Structure formats: structure tokens, C-alpha cells
C-alpha positions as CSV (number, residue, x, y, z in Angstrom):
1,X,29.9,-47.4,16.6
2,X,29.4,-43.7,17.3
3,X,25.9,-43.8,16.0
4,X,25.1,-46.9,18.0
5,X,26.3,-45.1,21.1
6,X,23.8,-42.3,20.3
7,X,21.1,-45.0,20.2
8,X,22.3,-46.3,23.5
9,X,22.5,-49.9,22.3
10,X,25.6,-51.1,24.3
11,X,24.8,-54.8,23.8
12,X,24.9,-54.4,20.0
13,X,28.2,-52.4,20.3
14,X,29.7,-55.2,22.4
15,X,28.8,-57.8,19.8
16,X,30.5,-55.7,17.1
17,X,33.5,-55.3,19.3
18,X,33.7,-59.1,19.5
19,X,33.7,-59.4,15.7
20,X,36.2,-56.5,15.3
21,X,38.6,-58.3,17.7
22,X,39.0,-61.1,15.1
23,X,40.6,-58.7,12.7
24,X,44.3,-57.8,12.8
25,X,44.8,-55.1,15.4
26,X,41.2,-55.5,16.4
27,X,40.1,-53.2,13.5
28,X,38.6,-54.3,10.2
29,X,40.0,-52.5,7.1
30,X,37.8,-49.8,5.5
31,X,38.7,-51.4,2.2
32,X,36.1,-54.1,1.4
33,X,38.5,-56.2,-0.5
34,X,41.0,-56.2,2.3
35,X,38.3,-57.1,4.8
36,X,37.1,-59.9,2.6
37,X,40.7,-61.3,2.3
38,X,40.9,-61.5,6.1
39,X,37.4,-63.1,6.4
40,X,38.3,-65.6,3.6
41,X,41.5,-66.5,5.6
42,X,39.4,-67.6,8.6
43,X,38.2,-70.7,6.6
44,X,35.4,-71.4,9.0
45,X,37.6,-71.1,12.0
46,X,35.2,-68.7,13.8
47,X,31.9,-70.3,12.7
48,X,30.8,-71.1,16.2
49,X,31.6,-67.6,17.4
50,X,29.6,-66.0,14.5
51,X,26.7,-68.3,15.2
52,X,26.5,-67.3,18.8
53,X,26.9,-63.6,17.9
54,X,24.1,-63.9,15.3
55,X,21.8,-65.5,17.9
56,X,22.6,-62.7,20.4
57,X,22.1,-60.0,17.8
58,X,18.7,-61.3,16.7
59,X,17.6,-61.3,20.4
60,X,18.5,-57.5,20.4
61,X,17.1,-56.7,16.9
62,X,13.7,-55.5,18.1
63,X,15.2,-53.1,20.7
64,X,17.6,-51.8,18.1
65,X,14.8,-51.2,15.5
66,X,12.6,-49.5,18.1
67,X,15.4,-47.1,19.2
68,X,16.3,-46.4,15.6
69,X,12.7,-45.7,14.7
70,X,12.4,-43.2,17.6
71,X,15.6,-41.5,16.5
72,X,14.5,-41.2,12.9
73,X,11.1,-39.8,13.9
74,X,12.8,-37.1,16.0
75,X,15.0,-36.1,13.1
76,X,12.0,-36.0,10.7
77,X,10.1,-33.7,13.1
78,X,12.9,-31.1,13.1
């Protein structure tokens, strides 16, 4: 999230926050197995939500890629 803030892509951050809110305490575990257990427990319950978030993300994908490319080019020039 911190890096996304540096890229100034608040719309992408908001989408991630929506996904994170589905996890216990609003925060996915850093442990992949624990995360997968939670995701498996959803049993398709949030399928519509994820479909909407996917659609919204793909609308933002070009902007995110452009900002990331600019950021990487700045780092390479240093």
C-alpha cells in the first residue's frame, strides 16, 4: 500500500482496501497458507464483489502501468 501511495494511485488502493476488508480484522495474513484458508472458506460468497473489483482494476491498469514505468525510469536514471 505504501508503494501505491508513492505512485499516487488512490483508486487502486481503494480497491485493495475493499478486498482487505473481507479478511478477519480487515487485514489478510502475511502467511500465504492462512490467507488461502480464509479465501477457501468464502466458498464463492464474494464472487460478485471480486468480479466488480476486477472490472474496476482493469479500467485502472493502464494508469497504474504508466505511473510505475515513470517511477522505474526515475530510479534507473539515479
